[in-house]
N, C-alpha and C positions, 0 to 999 in steps of 0.2 A: 494532112495524111488520111488517106483514101481509105475507103470502108473494107476493112479483111474481107475473102471469100471462101468457103470452106470446099475441102474435097470433095470431087466428084465422084470420087471413090467409097472412103470410108465416113466423109461427112461430121467427121470428128477434128481434123486438124484442121488450119487454115491452108493456103496455097503458099507457097514460098514467096515468088513474086509474080509480076502484072506477068500474063504469056501460059504461066504453067495451069494444068489442069487437076492436077494431083500435088497431095504430098510428097518427103521424101520417103516415106516409110510406105507409100504406094507405088513407087515409082518402079518400073519393071527392069532396069539396070539397077544390079544390086553394087557396082562400083563405085554409085552416085553417092557422094559425102555431104550433109550439109554445111556451109561455109561456116567462121568463127563471128560470132557475133561484134560487129564493127564498133561497140558503146565497152562494152566492160570483156571483151576477147573470150568469153566463155563458148564451149563444143557442144555444151547437152542442154536440152531443151531447149532448140531452133523451135522460134515461130512463126516470123515473118518479115520481111523488108529488111532484110541480115540484121536482125535484132533477136534477142532469145525473149521466153517467156517474162522474164522478169525487166528486162529496160523497154518492151516494148508496149505500150500505151493502152493498146486496147486488147492486149492480153487478159484475160481470165484470171485472174488471180486474187487470192484472196489471204490476208494477211492481217497483221496488227500497224494501228495508227502508230505514227513515227512520235508523237508529242507524249498522247494520254493511254498508250499502250493497248487501246480497245480492239475488243478482236471484231473484223469483218469489212474491212477496208478494201477498196479496189484502187487503181490505178487512176481514176476517175482525179481527184484533187491531188494528185504527186504524193500518195501515201499515207494521206491525211484522210478522217473525219470529217464530218461536214460542221461540227461543233470545233475542231482546231482549225477548219480551213476559216471559216468566221471568224474564230480567236487571231489568226495572224492577220486577217482584213482590218479588224477594229486596231489591233495593236502593230501598227508598221513599226516596228522596232529593231535594232538587234538581240541576236539571242544574246542571254545571260542566265548564272546559274543561279538556281531556285534554292532558297534557305531552306527548305523543308525536307526535298528528296534529294538535291545538290546536284541536279542536273544541269544543262545547258540546251534551252529552251525558251521559247517566247515568254514573257510574265507577264501578268499585269502590274498594274500602279502602284498596287502593294508589295506587289514585288514575287507574286506566289504562281507557279504554273496551273495550267488548269485541271492535272490531273489531280493534284493536290486539294485545290478546291474543290472538284467533283465530290472526294474523299470529304472532307468537310461538312459540305452539305449532307451528305447519306449519314451521317455517324452525329450530327447534331440533335441534341434533343428538342423537343417542341418548345416553342418559347423562351429559348435561351441563347446563349452566346458562348461560340465556342473557337479558341485560338484555333489556325490551320496547322502549326505544328503540334500542337495537342491530338488535335483528330488525325494527323499521320504519323503517330509516335510507334504505336503497334503494326505498321506495314498497312498497304491499301490493297481495297479489293477492286478487282479488276470489272470488268461491263463490256457488253456489245456493244458496237458502234450506232450511232443516229438512233436511238431509242429514247432519248430526252427530247419527244417533240410535244410533248402534250401540252394544250395551251391552257396557261397561266390563268384563273379564275380573278374574276374583277373583284377590286377589293371590297369588303364587307364592311368596312367602317371609315370613318373618316381620317385624313390624312394629320388630325392632331392627335389621333391613341398612335401609343408606344408599338412599333413593331417590334420589339423585345422586350423579354420581360427584364425591370428592374434589378440590378445585382444586389442592392440591401435589402431587400425584400426576401422573407419574413426577415424580421428584426430579431437578433440573437439576446437581448435587454428584455424583464417582464417587468411590469410594473405591479407590486405586490396591492392586495387591498385591504384593508381592515376591518370589513365587515361586508360579508356576503351575502348582500340583500337580494328577497325576489324581484325579478322584472317583468313587467308588463309590454308586451312588444305589443306594435301596432298591427293591426289587420289589416291595412288597407295596400293597396299595391305598391302605392308611392310612399317613398321614406319622411316623415317631415323633417325628419334632421338629415344634414350635408355631411356626408364624411368629412373627417379630420384631414386626410391623405387625398387631395385630388390626383396625385401621379398613380397612388395604387388602385384608384377608383377608375383609373383610364384604363389603367394595365387587365385588370383584372375584367374590365369590358370588351376590349379586342379578345381575351382569351375565352369568357362568353361567347360571343358572337361567331370564331371561328370554330369554337366545339359545337355551337351550334349550324352552323352550316356541313359543318364535316358529316354529322348524324342526322341531321332533315329534322331538326326540331320545329316544330309549331309554333307561331308566331304568340299564343297565349302560355307557353312554355315560356321561352324567353322572356316573356315579362314579366312571370313568376317569380324564377331564378335573380331576374336585376332587381327586384325590388327586395329581395331577399338576402343578397351579397350589401345592399347598401345598410340594409338596417343593421346587418352584421358588421358591416364598418365602422357605423357611426355611434354604436353602444360599445366599441372594444373597450377595455381597462386599459391596455397595452397597443395605442393605436400602429398599426404595421406586422403587429406577432402572427404567430400561424394560429385561425381560427379553430377552435376546438371543436368535435362533433356534437359534442351536449350542447352547445351553441345554437349550432346548424337546426339541432332538433328541436330546441326550445320554441325558436321562432317558424317552423315550418310544422308544428304541430296544428292538427286540425286544417291545414292545406294540400295532404294527399302524401300517399310514398312515392311519385314520380316527383314531384317538387325537392322531397329530402333528397332524393338518391341523384337528382341532377345538377343541384348545388354541390354535393360532394364531390361529384364527378370533375366539375368545373374548377372548384377548389385544390382537388388533389392533383390535375392538369397543371396548375398553376405553381403549385408546391407550397399553397398555405393554408395544407388542413393537416390540423394536430388529431392524429386519432386516439381519442382517449376511452373510447368505448372496451367496455370489456368482452370479453367472446364468451359466447352462448352457453360454451360447452364449460367454461370454466366457473359460470353462475350454476348450471345444473349440479356440476359438481360440489361448490361449495353449498347448494341448500342441502344435500344429501349430507355431508362431512359435518353440517354443523348441528345435527341430531343426534353425533357421535359423541361418548367421553372422549378426553382429551389425549391417551394413547392411542386409541384403537382413530382415530381423527389423523393423528400424526401419522401412525402407518398406512391409514388408506390412502394419505396425501403421497408420502415416497411413492406408494405403487402408481401414483396417476399422474406424477411426476415424469417417472422414466416413461411410461406410456405415452405419454403428450408429445414431450419432446426428445428423446431418446436417448442411448449415451454411448461415448465410445469409448470407456472405461470397460474392461472385463465384469462380468458376461454383456455383452453389446446388445443392444435392442433398437432397432429402428421403429420412428412414431408410427403410431397406431391411427388408422383412419377416422376420422370424423364418428361417423354411424357407429363402427363397430365401438368403441371407445363409450358411447354414450350408452349403448347396450349394455355394456360393463358396469359402467357407473351406474344402470338403473339395479339390474340385478343387485350388485353386490352392496348395494345401499339400503335395500330391505332386507338382504341379509345378516349383515352387520347389524342394522337396528333391531332385528330379532336375538342377536345376540348379546347384544346392550342389554337390552329388557331381560335379558336371562342373569344379567349377572356379570359377565367377562367383560373386562378389561385391557385387553392386548389380544393380539392373534395369538401370542405366545401360548396362549393359556386353552387354543381350538384343538381338538382331537379327531380324530375320525368317526367317531360316533355323536360331536357335535355337528359334524358337518351332515350324516346320515338325517339327522332329527329336524332342521330346516330344510330339506327338499323339498318342493312343492309337490301336490297328487298327482299335475299331467305330466306325460312324459316328456313332452315336447319343453315345458317348464323345467324341469330337470336337468335335460340334457342343456338348455341356457345357464341356468345357475351354474352345474358343475362345469360350463366351460367358465366361466367367470373365476370361480373358485381355483380352479387349477390355474392359470394364468396371474392369479394375486399371488398364491403361497408359490409359484415358480419362479416370480420377480424377488419375492421377497427373502427367499430363500439363497438366490442367487449375491442379491447384495446383502447378506448376512445381517441382515435383520431380524430372523427369525431362526431356530435352529434348527427345527424338522420339516420336514413338507407334509401335511396328514391329508392331503387331497391324494397321494398316491396310491396305484393299485385299488383305486374304488371302480365298481362294478360299470362297467358301459352300461350307458341308456340306449335302448333299440327305440325309436322312432315309427311308428307305422306310417307308410307311405299314404298318403291322401288319394283318392282318385279322383280326376277330373269331371266334371260335372258339369252336362247340356243346360242351357242358361234361357231362358227366355227371350226369343226374339222377338219382341213385341218392341222394345225399345229402339233394338238396331234395325230394323224397319224402317222406324220414325227418324231415327237419325239420318237416314239414308235419303229421305225424300222429304226433308223438313225446308228445303228452298236455303238455308246459309250453305253457302260454299265452303266454308273452314270445317264446319261440323260434318257436314258429306264427305269431303276428301280424307278426314279424320276415319271418321266411320267405315267409309269405303277401303282404306289399307289396313286397318287390323280385321274388317270382315271377311275380305279377299285374299289378302296374303299375309296374314296374321302376323303382323310387327309389334313387336314391342312396346313398349312407352320411351324407353331408355332409347330404342333404334326411330322411332318418330322423332324426339325432342332432338337428335343429332343430327337430322336429314338435313344436308346442305341444297342449294339450290343445283348445284355442277355435281349432283351424285342423280340428277333424274337427267336422261337423255337418250336418245335411240328409243324411246317409249322401252328403255328400262333402269330399274333401280339398283344401284352400285351402293352394298352396304358391307362395307368390310371387303373380305375375298369373295362374297358371294352376290351375285348378279340375279335380279328378279324382275321376269318380263311382266312386264304390267297389263292387268285385261283394259283392255276398250271401255267397260264402264268405267273402271275406277279412272283411267286415263283422261275421260270427259270431266270427272267430279276435279281431279287434281287444275286439266285446265282452267276450268271456273273458279279456284280458289288462288288460282297465280292473279287472272284478271283482275278478281277483288283486290289481293292483295297490292299491285301495282297499282289501283284507283285511289287506296286509302293509304298508301305510303309510297307514292311516287320516289322521295328522297331517302330512302332508307338505304344503310349501309348494313344492316344485318344479314348476314348471308346464309341464314338458316331457312327450310321452307316454310316450316309454320313460325308465325310473330302473330304478337296480341299490341296491343294499344301500349303497356308497359316494355317488351322488348321493339318495339318500331322503332324505338330512338336509341337504341343500343345495339350493342353485337351478343346477348346472350342469348342463352335458348329458353325454353319455356319451361314451366316446371312441371312435372308428372302428374300432378292435380288438378291441371290445367287441362289437360288432356280429356284424361275421366271426365269432368266436369262440363267441358264444352260436348262429349259425345253425350253424354248425360247417361253413361252406363260406366262401369269398369271396363278398359283395357283390356285388364288379363284375363276376365272371366269371358271377353266375346274370344280373346285368342286362344283360348282351353277350346271354346268350342266349335270353332274352327277348325283346329288340328284333330278332335278326336271325332270331328263328320268325316275328315279324310280316311282319319283311322279305319274308321268303319266304314266306308267306300271302298278301301283298298284290301280289306281283312285283315287290319293289321301288319302291313308292311312297313317295317320299322327304318329299311332304308330309304323307301320313297319319301316319307315324313321328314327324313335328315335330310334328304336333298331339298323337300319343297320348302321348309321352313328354317332350315339352317339349325337344328338343335342337334344336341350330342344324341348317342347310340342308348346313353342311360336315360335320357330325357324321353328317347322316344319308345322306346320299352313300358315306360309308365302307361302310354295311352295304349301299346300293343297288350298290356295287359289286363285293362281295362274292357278292351273289348274283345280279348279271348274270354275271361271272366263272364261278363253277360252272354256271350255266344255260350256256353256253357251252361249257363241258370236257365236258357231258354230251353235248350235241348232236353234239360232234366225233368223241365214241368211239364216239356211236350210228352216225354216217356210218362209220366205220373197220370 
């Protein structure tokens, strides 16, 4: 078929046949009509060569694949994507009904079409097997054509290792022990004992190497994790059972936190982890409740259970966040201990005067304690544990707002010129753009482009000096962790082999000063330079109007005091 040439007038539609210079829309004689398509007989959308756009092979038509229904297919392979075209070449057999989607298409040796096989590949969990029919039971996720071209990585394990996780692990039975004796775990990397189940060891070895290759582990971390896993398998009371976290902690004691978390990640991805740890919040509550009388501790526990897990029976409550609940437990634990020492046995005996007697001296502590007590009695009154709520109509505690104070900039200047890329980048972002610690932790590599930081709905133009510091840190990051999959901008030795963010304490410790203090000093400096322009502070630093007024009042009060001293 000859190449189709475009119209010389409009340059959009092709010439209808050889010898013509313009299309039918540009022809000067209006009575001339395009002919019928000689293949389908259509009179609409004529293209060239007596064929319409849908029948002509060179027409730029984009539609779905005839077999896998992927969008973005042209007429190059007869309405098929490249994957289905190769599928037809490898399987030269007549079409047959697929048992999963019931369509009459080309199927493979197992009897399934390419769309069903691709859906099973997308939803199959890692290291587990899944039937094609089960994967397509709830529907199929369509995709764009010709996007599955990534080169498959080289195998990282020998062919003797199983590529699929054995379905009979972990075992359902448990071998009970008569005596629970303490064990002395070997401290060497190489376990002197052989695990009793070689197939389970080989399966975990494959999961370990696959996980290490995906997250860019260094060789030393892989060797340590392999040694710990061999020790755990060799000392199991029930071979093939899920491994408790307490046993992993006992084996990795003294080997570092990274080894403990690495082994837990491998066992969790393989489905061989039995999490028997007690929550830190539950232990914190139990520590406070153990010091109380039985009835008082029981009522305290009812409130904690409602706030910890929520309830669906009226009155309904959503689960409370761990940080808020920990703060409530700390305040209530001290208050209930004071009441217990005073002779109270139950919260039903508490009245308004008893609450006023236990309030702390400072206004901030009073506000925190009253907030916790109001929540305690509100929940117990709603659950009909107590008859009246003594915390109603208590006086409101007004806490005086603290003024932001300037800080000594010696440590900031030292951090900006210390020679460590990560410290300089962190200090520059806080000192120049006043970013919060939470914003620094959540910064992704994709948030920095076009010399701008995109933080939520806010766009921050990066100063040239800060851009130099960030570029130096990115070079150092690529040198130290070339294979990391962590998407965050700032990582360390612990998060470099994972996908989690750094902690707020790591940011302040790395800078060498409080990040919040540097941020407040930067905003206060800008407020002083702009004579307390609240709108500019909100636009520059992304703070609320109430937060900007806090700095504005500070600048105004300092200016008023300076004027008064000048007159005096």
